[in-house]
mmCIF file as gemmi writes it, N, C-alpha and C atoms, coordinates in Angstrom:
data_model
loop_
_atom_site.group_PDB
_atom_site.id
_atom_site.type_symbol
_atom_site.label_atom_id
_atom_site.label_alt_id
_atom_site.label_comp_id
_atom_site.label_asym_id
_atom_site.label_entity_id
_atom_site.label_seq_id
_atom_site.pdbx_PDB_ins_code
_atom_site.Cartn_x
_atom_site.Cartn_y
_atom_site.Cartn_z
_atom_site.occupancy
_atom_site.B_iso_or_equiv
_atom_site.pdbx_formal_charge
_atom_site.auth_seq_id
_atom_site.auth_asym_id
_atom_site.pdbx_PDB_model_num
ATOM 1 N N . MET Axp A 1 ? 94.66 -72.447 151.692 1 0 ? 1 A 1
ATOM 2 C CA . MET Axp A 1 ? 94.339 -72.081 153.06 1 0 ? 1 A 1
ATOM 3 C C . MET Axp A 1 ? 95.322 -72.752 154.043 1 0 ? 1 A 1
ATOM 4 N N . LYS Axp A 2 ? 95.584 -74.036 153.801 1 0 ? 2 A 1
ATOM 5 C CA . LYS Axp A 2 ? 96.501 -74.747 154.683 1 0 ? 2 A 1
ATOM 6 C C . LYS Axp A 2 ? 97.912 -74.177 154.581 1 0 ? 2 A 1
ATOM 7 N N . LYS Axp A 3 ? 98.311 -73.809 153.373 1 0 ? 3 A 1
ATOM 8 C CA . LYS Axp A 3 ? 99.645 -73.24 153.183 1 0 ? 3 A 1
ATOM 9 C C . LYS Axp A 3 ? 99.778 -71.919 153.93 1 0 ? 3 A 1
ATOM 10 N N . ALA Axp A 4 ? 98.737 -71.103 153.858 1 0 ? 4 A 1
ATOM 11 C CA . ALA Axp A 4 ? 98.764 -69.805 154.521 1 0 ? 4 A 1
ATOM 12 C C . ALA Axp A 4 ? 98.887 -69.981 156.034 1 0 ? 4 A 1
ATOM 13 N N . LEU Axp A 5 ? 98.148 -70.92 156.591 1 0 ? 5 A 1
ATOM 14 C CA . LEU Axp A 5 ? 98.218 -71.173 158.029 1 0 ? 5 A 1
ATOM 15 C C . LEU Axp A 5 ? 99.598 -71.713 158.422 1 0 ? 5 A 1
ATOM 16 N N . MET Axp A 6 ? 100.14 -72.564 157.578 1 0 ? 6 A 1
ATOM 17 C CA . MET Axp A 6 ? 101.458 -73.135 157.841 1 0 ? 6 A 1
ATOM 18 C C . MET Axp A 6 ? 102.527 -72.046 157.813 1 0 ? 6 A 1
ATOM 19 N N . ILE Axp A 7 ? 102.457 -71.164 156.849 1 0 ? 7 A 1
ATOM 20 C CA . ILE Axp A 7 ? 103.417 -70.063 156.737 1 0 ? 7 A 1
ATOM 21 C C . ILE Axp A 7 ? 103.308 -69.138 157.941 1 0 ? 7 A 1
ATOM 22 N N . MET Axp A 8 ? 102.081 -68.846 158.361 1 0 ? 8 A 1
ATOM 23 C CA . MET Axp A 8 ? 101.881 -67.979 159.529 1 0 ? 8 A 1
ATOM 24 C C . MET Axp A 8 ? 102.445 -68.637 160.789 1 0 ? 8 A 1
ATOM 25 N N . ALA Axp A 9 ? 102.228 -69.93 160.943 1 0 ? 9 A 1
ATOM 26 C CA . ALA Axp A 9 ? 102.725 -70.639 162.116 1 0 ? 9 A 1
ATOM 27 C C . ALA Axp A 9 ? 104.253 -70.616 162.151 1 0 ? 9 A 1
ATOM 28 N N . ILE Axp A 10 ? 104.862 -70.817 161.026 1 0 ? 10 A 1
ATOM 29 C CA . ILE Axp A 10 ? 106.327 -70.791 160.945 1 0 ? 10 A 1
ATOM 30 C C . ILE Axp A 10 ? 106.843 -69.39 161.255 1 0 ? 10 A 1
ATOM 31 N N . ALA Axp A 11 ? 106.192 -68.379 160.708 1 0 ? 11 A 1
ATOM 32 C CA . ALA Axp A 11 ? 106.615 -66.996 160.941 1 0 ? 11 A 1
ATOM 33 C C . ALA Axp A 11 ? 106.517 -66.637 162.425 1 0 ? 11 A 1
ATOM 34 N N . VAL Axp A 12 ? 105.429 -67.029 163.077 1 0 ? 12 A 1
ATOM 35 C CA . VAL Axp A 12 ? 105.259 -66.738 164.504 1 0 ? 12 A 1
ATOM 36 C C . VAL Axp A 12 ? 106.319 -67.482 165.315 1 0 ? 12 A 1
ATOM 37 N N . GLY Axp A 13 ? 106.605 -68.699 164.941 1 0 ? 13 A 1
ATOM 38 C CA . GLY Axp A 13 ? 107.637 -69.469 165.622 1 0 ? 13 A 1
ATOM 39 C C . GLY Axp A 13 ? 109.007 -68.841 165.494 1 0 ? 13 A 1
ATOM 40 N N . LEU Axp A 14 ? 109.336 -68.354 164.314 1 0 ? 14 A 1
ATOM 41 C CA . LEU Axp A 14 ? 110.63 -67.707 164.099 1 0 ? 14 A 1
ATOM 42 C C . LEU Axp A 14 ? 110.75 -66.405 164.879 1 0 ? 14 A 1
ATOM 43 N N . MET Axp A 15 ? 109.659 -65.652 164.982 1 0 ? 15 A 1
ATOM 44 C CA . MET Axp A 15 ? 109.695 -64.406 165.747 1 0 ? 15 A 1
ATOM 45 C C . MET Axp A 15 ? 109.935 -64.693 167.223 1 0 ? 15 A 1
ATOM 46 N N . GLY Axp A 16 ? 109.299 -65.727 167.744 1 0 ? 16 A 1
ATOM 47 C CA . GLY Axp A 16 ? 109.504 -66.11 169.133 1 0 ? 16 A 1
ATOM 48 C C . GLY Axp A 16 ? 110.931 -66.55 169.378 1 0 ? 16 A 1
ATOM 49 N N . PHE Axp A 17 ? 111.495 -67.293 168.449 1 0 ? 17 A 1
ATOM 50 C CA . PHE Axp A 17 ? 112.879 -67.765 168.562 1 0 ? 17 A 1
ATOM 51 C C . PHE Axp A 17 ? 113.843 -66.585 168.528 1 0 ? 17 A 1
ATOM 52 N N . ALA Axp A 18 ? 113.578 -65.62 167.681 1 0 ? 18 A 1
ATOM 53 C CA . ALA Axp A 18 ? 114.444 -64.447 167.566 1 0 ? 18 A 1
ATOM 54 C C . ALA Axp A 18 ? 114.392 -63.612 168.845 1 0 ? 18 A 1
ATOM 55 N N . ALA Axp A 19 ? 113.225 -63.514 169.466 1 0 ? 19 A 1
ATOM 56 C CA . ALA Axp A 19 ? 113.093 -62.74 170.696 1 0 ? 19 A 1
ATOM 57 C C . ALA Axp A 19 ? 113.884 -63.376 171.835 1 0 ? 19 A 1
ATOM 58 N N . VAL Axp A 20 ? 113.896 -64.679 171.907 1 0 ? 20 A 1
ATOM 59 C CA . VAL Axp A 20 ? 114.639 -65.371 172.952 1 0 ? 20 A 1
ATOM 60 C C . VAL Axp A 20 ? 116.137 -65.203 172.72 1 0 ? 20 A 1
ATOM 61 N N . GLY Axp A 21 ? 116.577 -65.251 171.494 1 0 ? 21 A 1
ATOM 62 C CA . GLY Axp A 21 ? 117.995 -65.127 171.172 1 0 ? 21 A 1
ATOM 63 C C . GLY Axp A 21 ? 118.526 -63.72 171.31 1 0 ? 21 A 1
ATOM 64 N N . ALA Axp A 22 ? 117.646 -62.741 171.438 1 0 ? 22 A 1
ATOM 65 C CA . ALA Axp A 22 ? 118.075 -61.344 171.498 1 0 ? 22 A 1
ATOM 66 C C . ALA Axp A 22 ? 118.19 -60.824 172.927 1 0 ? 22 A 1
ATOM 67 N N . GLU Axp A 23 ? 118.383 -61.726 173.905 1 0 ? 23 A 1
ATOM 68 C CA . GLU Axp A 23 ? 118.527 -61.282 175.279 1 0 ? 23 A 1
ATOM 69 C C . GLU Axp A 23 ? 119.757 -60.4 175.418 1 0 ? 23 A 1
ATOM 70 N N . LYS Axp A 24 ? 119.656 -59.416 176.262 1 0 ? 24 A 1
ATOM 71 C CA . LYS Axp A 24 ? 120.747 -58.47 176.464 1 0 ? 24 A 1
ATOM 72 C C . LYS Axp A 24 ? 121.856 -59.133 177.273 1 0 ? 24 A 1
ATOM 73 N N . GLN Axp A 25 ? 123.072 -58.992 176.806 1 0 ? 25 A 1
ATOM 74 C CA . GLN Axp A 25 ? 124.226 -59.489 177.533 1 0 ? 25 A 1
ATOM 75 C C . GLN Axp A 25 ? 124.541 -58.508 178.656 1 0 ? 25 A 1
ATOM 76 N N . LYS Axp A 26 ? 124.861 -59.028 179.824 1 0 ? 26 A 1
ATOM 77 C CA . LYS Axp A 26 ? 125.187 -58.17 180.957 1 0 ? 26 A 1
ATOM 78 C C . LYS Axp A 26 ? 126.62 -57.675 180.839 1 0 ? 26 A 1
ATOM 79 N N . THR Axp A 27 ? 126.815 -56.45 181.272 1 0 ? 27 A 1
ATOM 80 C CA . THR Axp A 27 ? 128.158 -55.877 181.257 1 0 ? 27 A 1
ATOM 81 C C . THR Axp A 27 ? 128.944 -56.395 182.462 1 0 ? 27 A 1
ATOM 82 N N . CYS Axp A 28 ? 130.24 -56.166 182.442 1 0 ? 28 A 1
ATOM 83 C CA . CYS Axp A 28 ? 131.094 -56.609 183.552 1 0 ? 28 A 1
ATOM 84 C C . CYS Axp A 28 ? 130.666 -55.94 184.858 1 0 ? 28 A 1
ATOM 85 N N . CYS Axp A 29 ? 130.249 -54.693 184.774 1 0 ? 29 A 1
ATOM 86 C CA . CYS Axp A 29 ? 129.823 -53.968 185.975 1 0 ? 29 A 1
ATOM 87 C C . CYS Axp A 29 ? 128.504 -54.52 186.511 1 0 ? 29 A 1
ATOM 88 N N . GLU Axp A 30 ? 127.583 -54.856 185.62 1 0 ? 30 A 1
ATOM 89 C CA . GLU Axp A 30 ? 126.314 -55.438 186.05 1 0 ? 30 A 1
ATOM 90 C C . GLU Axp A 30 ? 126.534 -56.775 186.743 1 0 ? 30 A 1
ATOM 91 N N . LYS Axp A 31 ? 127.432 -57.584 186.197 1 0 ? 31 A 1
ATOM 92 C CA . LYS Axp A 31 ? 127.745 -58.882 186.807 1 0 ? 31 A 1
ATOM 93 C C . LYS Axp A 31 ? 128.369 -58.692 188.183 1 0 ? 31 A 1
ATOM 94 N N . ALA Axp A 32 ? 129.27 -57.725 188.303 1 0 ? 32 A 1
ATOM 95 C CA . ALA Axp A 32 ? 129.934 -57.471 189.586 1 0 ? 32 A 1
ATOM 96 C C . ALA Axp A 32 ? 128.929 -57.002 190.634 1 0 ? 32 A 1
ATOM 97 N N . ILE Axp A 33 ? 128.03 -56.126 190.263 1 0 ? 33 A 1
ATOM 98 C CA . ILE Axp A 33 ? 127.052 -55.608 191.21 1 0 ? 33 A 1
ATOM 99 C C . ILE Axp A 33 ? 126.105 -56.716 191.666 1 0 ? 33 A 1
ATOM 100 N N . GLU Axp A 34 ? 125.762 -57.642 190.763 1 0 ? 34 A 1
ATOM 101 C CA . GLU Axp A 34 ? 124.923 -58.781 191.157 1 0 ? 34 A 1
ATOM 102 C C . GLU Axp A 34 ? 125.614 -59.611 192.237 1 0 ? 34 A 1
ATOM 103 N N . GLN Axp A 35 ? 126.938 -59.679 192.18 1 0 ? 35 A 1
ATOM 104 C CA . GLN Axp A 35 ? 127.716 -60.435 193.164 1 0 ? 35 A 1
ATOM 105 C C . GLN Axp A 35 ? 128.081 -59.572 194.369 1 0 ? 35 A 1
ATOM 106 N N . LYS Axp A 36 ? 127.52 -58.348 194.418 1 0 ? 36 A 1
ATOM 107 C CA . LYS Axp A 36 ? 127.763 -57.382 195.488 1 0 ? 36 A 1
ATOM 108 C C . LYS Axp A 36 ? 129.249 -57.049 195.619 1 0 ? 36 A 1
ATOM 109 N N . LYS Axp A 37 ? 129.882 -56.854 194.458 1 0 ? 37 A 1
ATOM 110 C CA . LYS Axp A 37 ? 131.292 -56.497 194.392 1 0 ? 37 A 1
ATOM 111 C C . LYS Axp A 37 ? 131.452 -55.297 193.481 1 0 ? 37 A 1
ATOM 112 N N . GLU Axp A 38 ? 132.638 -54.739 193.477 1 0 ? 38 A 1
ATOM 113 C CA . GLU Axp A 38 ? 132.994 -53.684 192.534 1 0 ? 38 A 1
ATOM 114 C C . GLU Axp A 38 ? 133.588 -54.335 191.297 1 0 ? 38 A 1
ATOM 115 N N . CYS Axp A 39 ? 133.408 -53.73 190.147 1 0 ? 39 A 1
ATOM 116 C CA . CYS Axp A 39 ? 134.007 -54.228 188.919 1 0 ? 39 A 1
ATOM 117 C C . CYS Axp A 39 ? 135.52 -54.069 189.015 1 0 ? 39 A 1
ATOM 118 N N . THR Axp A 40 ? 136.256 -55.077 188.544 1 0 ? 40 A 1
ATOM 119 C CA . THR Axp A 40 ? 137.711 -55.052 188.685 1 0 ? 40 A 1
ATOM 120 C C . THR Axp A 40 ? 138.449 -54.732 187.386 1 0 ? 40 A 1
ATOM 121 N N . ASN Axp A 41 ? 137.739 -54.427 186.317 1 0 ? 41 A 1
ATOM 122 C CA . ASN Axp A 41 ? 138.402 -54.055 185.064 1 0 ? 41 A 1
ATOM 123 C C . ASN Axp A 41 ? 139.097 -52.71 185.242 1 0 ? 41 A 1
ATOM 124 N N . LYS Axp A 42 ? 140.317 -52.614 184.741 1 0 ? 42 A 1
ATOM 125 C CA . LYS Axp A 42 ? 141.112 -51.393 184.911 1 0 ? 42 A 1
ATOM 126 C C . LYS Axp A 42 ? 140.407 -50.166 184.345 1 0 ? 42 A 1
ATOM 127 N N . CYS Axp A 43 ? 139.803 -50.332 183.162 1 0 ? 43 A 1
ATOM 128 C CA . CYS Axp A 43 ? 139.142 -49.177 182.537 1 0 ? 43 A 1
ATOM 129 C C . CYS Axp A 43 ? 137.929 -48.729 183.36 1 0 ? 43 A 1
ATOM 130 N N . CYS Axp A 44 ? 137.222 -49.682 183.938 1 0 ? 44 A 1
ATOM 131 C CA . CYS Axp A 44 ? 136.053 -49.334 184.763 1 0 ? 44 A 1
ATOM 132 C C . CYS Axp A 44 ? 136.49 -48.687 186.07 1 0 ? 44 A 1
ATOM 133 N N . LEU Axp A 45 ? 137.522 -49.231 186.696 1 0 ? 45 A 1
ATOM 134 C CA . LEU Axp A 45 ? 138.012 -48.656 187.946 1 0 ? 45 A 1
ATOM 135 C C . LEU Axp A 45 ? 138.435 -47.202 187.763 1 0 ? 45 A 1
ATOM 136 N N . LYS Axp A 46 ? 139.162 -46.941 186.686 1 0 ? 46 A 1
ATOM 137 C CA . LYS Axp A 46 ? 139.622 -45.582 186.413 1 0 ? 46 A 1
ATOM 138 C C . LYS Axp A 46 ? 138.434 -44.64 186.197 1 0 ? 46 A 1
ATOM 139 N N . ALA Axp A 47 ? 137.48 -45.069 185.391 1 0 ? 47 A 1
ATOM 140 C CA . ALA Axp A 47 ? 136.309 -44.225 185.109 1 0 ? 47 A 1
ATOM 141 C C . ALA Axp A 47 ? 135.483 -43.988 186.367 1 0 ? 47 A 1
ATOM 142 N N . HIS Axp A 48 ? 135.283 -45.015 187.171 1 0 ? 48 A 1
ATOM 143 C CA . HIS Axp A 48 ? 134.456 -44.875 188.371 1 0 ? 48 A 1
ATOM 144 C C . HIS Axp A 48 ? 135.126 -43.964 189.402 1 0 ? 48 A 1
ATOM 145 N N . ARG Axp A 49 ? 136.468 -44.01 189.505 1 0 ? 49 A 1
ATOM 146 C CA . ARG Axp A 49 ? 137.181 -43.11 190.417 1 0 ? 49 A 1
ATOM 147 C C . ARG Axp A 49 ? 136.938 -41.649 190.035 1 0 ? 49 A 1
ATOM 148 N N . GLU Axp A 50 ? 136.792 -41.41 188.741 1 0 ? 50 A 1
ATOM 149 C CA . GLU Axp A 50 ? 136.552 -40.048 188.245 1 0 ? 50 A 1
ATOM 150 C C . GLU Axp A 50 ? 135.06 -39.698 188.236 1 0 ? 50 A 1
ATOM 151 N N . GLY Axp A 51 ? 134.22 -40.637 188.666 1 0 ? 51 A 1
ATOM 152 C CA . GLY Axp A 51 ? 132.776 -40.397 188.692 1 0 ? 51 A 1
ATOM 153 C C . GLY Axp A 51 ? 132.138 -40.497 187.322 1 0 ? 51 A 1
ATOM 154 N N . LYS Axp A 52 ? 132.8 -41.206 186.424 1 0 ? 52 A 1
ATOM 155 C CA . LYS Axp A 52 ? 132.318 -41.335 185.056 1 0 ? 52 A 1
ATOM 156 C C . LYS Axp A 52 ? 131.929 -42.778 184.762 1 0 ? 52 A 1
ATOM 157 N N . SER Axp A 53 ? 131.39 -42.974 183.582 1 0 ? 53 A 1
ATOM 158 C CA . SER Axp A 53 ? 131.042 -44.302 183.099 1 0 ? 53 A 1
ATOM 159 C C . SER Axp A 53 ? 132.115 -44.796 182.146 1 0 ? 53 A 1
ATOM 160 N N . CYS Axp A 54 ? 132.438 -46.068 182.224 1 0 ? 54 A 1
ATOM 161 C CA . CYS Axp A 54 ? 133.373 -46.672 181.273 1 0 ? 54 A 1
ATOM 162 C C . CYS Axp A 54 ? 132.591 -46.96 179.995 1 0 ? 54 A 1
ATOM 163 N N . THR Axp A 55 ? 132.802 -46.132 178.988 1 0 ? 55 A 1
ATOM 164 C CA . THR Axp A 55 ? 132.026 -46.275 177.752 1 0 ? 55 A 1
ATOM 165 C C . THR Axp A 55 ? 132.46 -47.478 176.931 1 0 ? 55 A 1
ATOM 166 N N . LYS Axp A 56 ? 133.64 -48.009 177.208 1 0 ? 56 A 1
ATOM 167 C CA . LYS Axp A 56 ? 134.099 -49.204 176.503 1 0 ? 56 A 1
ATOM 168 C C . LYS Axp A 56 ? 133.258 -50.411 176.917 1 0 ? 56 A 1
ATOM 169 N N . CYS Axp A 57 ? 133.044 -50.559 178.208 1 0 ? 57 A 1
ATOM 170 C CA . CYS Axp A 57 ? 132.307 -51.717 178.729 1 0 ? 57 A 1
ATOM 171 C C . CYS Axp A 57 ? 130.812 -51.449 178.882 1 0 ? 57 A 1
ATOM 172 N N . ASN Axp A 58 ? 130.441 -50.195 179.052 1 0 ? 58 A 1
ATOM 173 C CA . ASN Axp A 58 ? 129.05 -49.805 179.306 1 0 ? 58 A 1
ATOM 174 C C . ASN Axp A 58 ? 128.63 -48.696 178.354 1 0 ? 58 A 1
ATOM 175 N N . PRO Axp A 59 ? 128.371 -49.024 177.091 1 0 ? 59 A 1
ATOM 176 C CA . PRO Axp A 59 ? 128.078 -47.98 176.107 1 0 ? 59 A 1
ATOM 177 C C . PRO Axp A 59 ? 126.834 -47.152 176.43 1 0 ? 59 A 1
ATOM 178 N N . ASN Axp A 60 ? 125.913 -47.717 177.192 1 0 ? 60 A 1
ATOM 179 C CA . ASN Axp A 60 ? 124.695 -46.983 177.545 1 0 ? 60 A 1
ATOM 180 C C . ASN Axp A 60 ? 124.718 -46.492 178.985 1 0 ? 60 A 1
ATOM 181 N N . LYS Axp A 61 ? 125.912 -46.428 179.565 1 0 ? 61 A 1
ATOM 182 C CA . LYS Axp A 61 ? 126.129 -45.956 180.934 1 0 ? 61 A 1
ATOM 183 C C . LYS Axp A 61 ? 125.356 -46.779 181.966 1 0 ? 61 A 1
ATOM 184 N N . GLU Axp A 62 ? 125.29 -48.098 181.743 1 0 ? 62 A 1
ATOM 185 C CA . GLU Axp A 62 ? 124.579 -48.977 182.668 1 0 ? 62 A 1
ATOM 186 C C . GLU Axp A 62 ? 125.229 -48.967 184.05 1 0 ? 62 A 1
ATOM 187 N N . ASP Axp A 63 ? 126.552 -48.825 184.074 1 0 ? 63 A 1
ATOM 188 C CA . ASP Axp A 63 ? 127.265 -48.875 185.345 1 0 ? 63 A 1
ATOM 189 C C . ASP Axp A 63 ? 126.868 -47.723 186.26 1 0 ? 63 A 1
ATOM 190 N N . LEU Axp A 64 ? 126.756 -46.52 185.737 1 0 ? 64 A 1
ATOM 191 C CA . LEU Axp A 64 ? 126.376 -45.381 186.573 1 0 ? 64 A 1
ATOM 192 C C . LEU Axp A 64 ? 124.964 -45.537 187.108 1 0 ? 64 A 1
ATOM 193 N N . LYS Axp A 65 ? 124.071 -46.053 186.284 1 0 ? 65 A 1
ATOM 194 C CA . LYS Axp A 65 ? 122.689 -46.266 186.727 1 0 ? 65 A 1
ATOM 195 C C . LYS Axp A 65 ? 122.659 -47.239 187.896 1 0 ? 65 A 1
ATOM 196 N N . LEU Axp A 66 ? 123.436 -48.3 187.81 1 0 ? 66 A 1
ATOM 197 C CA . LEU Axp A 66 ? 123.451 -49.312 188.857 1 0 ? 66 A 1
ATOM 198 C C . LEU Axp A 66 ? 124.137 -48.807 190.117 1 0 ? 66 A 1
ATOM 199 N N . TYR Axp A 67 ? 125.247 -48.102 189.966 1 0 ? 67 A 1
ATOM 200 C CA . TYR Axp A 67 ? 125.951 -47.585 191.134 1 0 ? 67 A 1
ATOM 201 C C . TYR Axp A 67 ? 125.115 -46.517 191.834 1 0 ? 67 A 1
ATOM 202 N N . ASP Axp A 68 ? 124.356 -45.722 191.081 1 0 ? 68 A 1
ATOM 203 C CA . ASP Axp A 68 ? 123.48 -44.723 191.694 1 0 ? 68 A 1
ATOM 204 C C . ASP Axp A 68 ? 122.379 -45.408 192.495 1 0 ? 68 A 1
ATOM 205 N N . LYS Axp A 69 ? 121.816 -46.485 191.955 1 0 ? 69 A 1
ATOM 206 C CA . LYS Axp A 69 ? 120.775 -47.231 192.678 1 0 ? 69 A 1
ATOM 207 C C . LYS Axp A 69 ? 121.353 -47.835 193.952 1 0 ? 69 A 1
ATOM 208 N N . LYS Axp A 70 ? 122.563 -48.37 193.828 1 0 ? 70 A 1
ATOM 209 C CA . LYS Axp A 70 ? 123.224 -49.016 194.956 1 0 ? 70 A 1
ATOM 210 C C . LYS Axp A 70 ? 123.473 -47.993 196.075 1 0 ? 70 A 1
ATOM 211 N N . ALA Axp A 71 ? 123.849 -46.796 195.697 1 0 ? 71 A 1
ATOM 212 C CA . ALA Axp A 71 ? 124.147 -45.746 196.671 1 0 ? 71 A 1
ATOM 213 C C . ALA Axp A 71 ? 122.892 -45.028 197.151 1 0 ? 71 A 1
ATOM 214 N N . GLY Axp A 72 ? 121.752 -45.309 196.533 1 0 ? 72 A 1
ATOM 215 C CA . GLY Axp A 72 ? 120.505 -44.678 196.917 1 0 ? 72 A 1
ATOM 216 C C . GLY Axp A 72 ? 120.305 -43.314 196.311 1 0 ? 72 A 1
ATOM 217 N N . LYS Axp A 73 ? 121.077 -42.986 195.306 1 0 ? 73 A 1
ATOM 218 C CA . LYS Axp A 73 ? 120.954 -41.69 194.629 1 0 ? 73 A 1
ATOM 219 C C . LYS Axp A 73 ? 119.949 -41.791 193.496 1 0 ? 73 A 1
ATOM 220 N N . LYS Axp A 74 ? 119.484 -40.629 193.061 1 0 ? 74 A 1
ATOM 221 C CA . LYS Axp A 74 ? 118.578 -40.606 191.912 1 0 ? 74 A 1
ATOM 222 C C . LYS Axp A 74 ? 119.257 -39.993 190.742 1 0 ? 74 A 1
């Protein structure tokens, strides 16, 4: 019984540790928008001028979502 409780406690602890370590890293565009600036990466600048997302830096198109919010668009 004690072993089972100990194993469960360790398992719950490891799951909590894994969840904390799995925080999402912010993209260069997300960091720039937090600082109320435009992203200065060449690939992002080129893509944004064309109204596109830089898929190299923003694989899930996070930059377009943020720029749309900033501009008040839906």
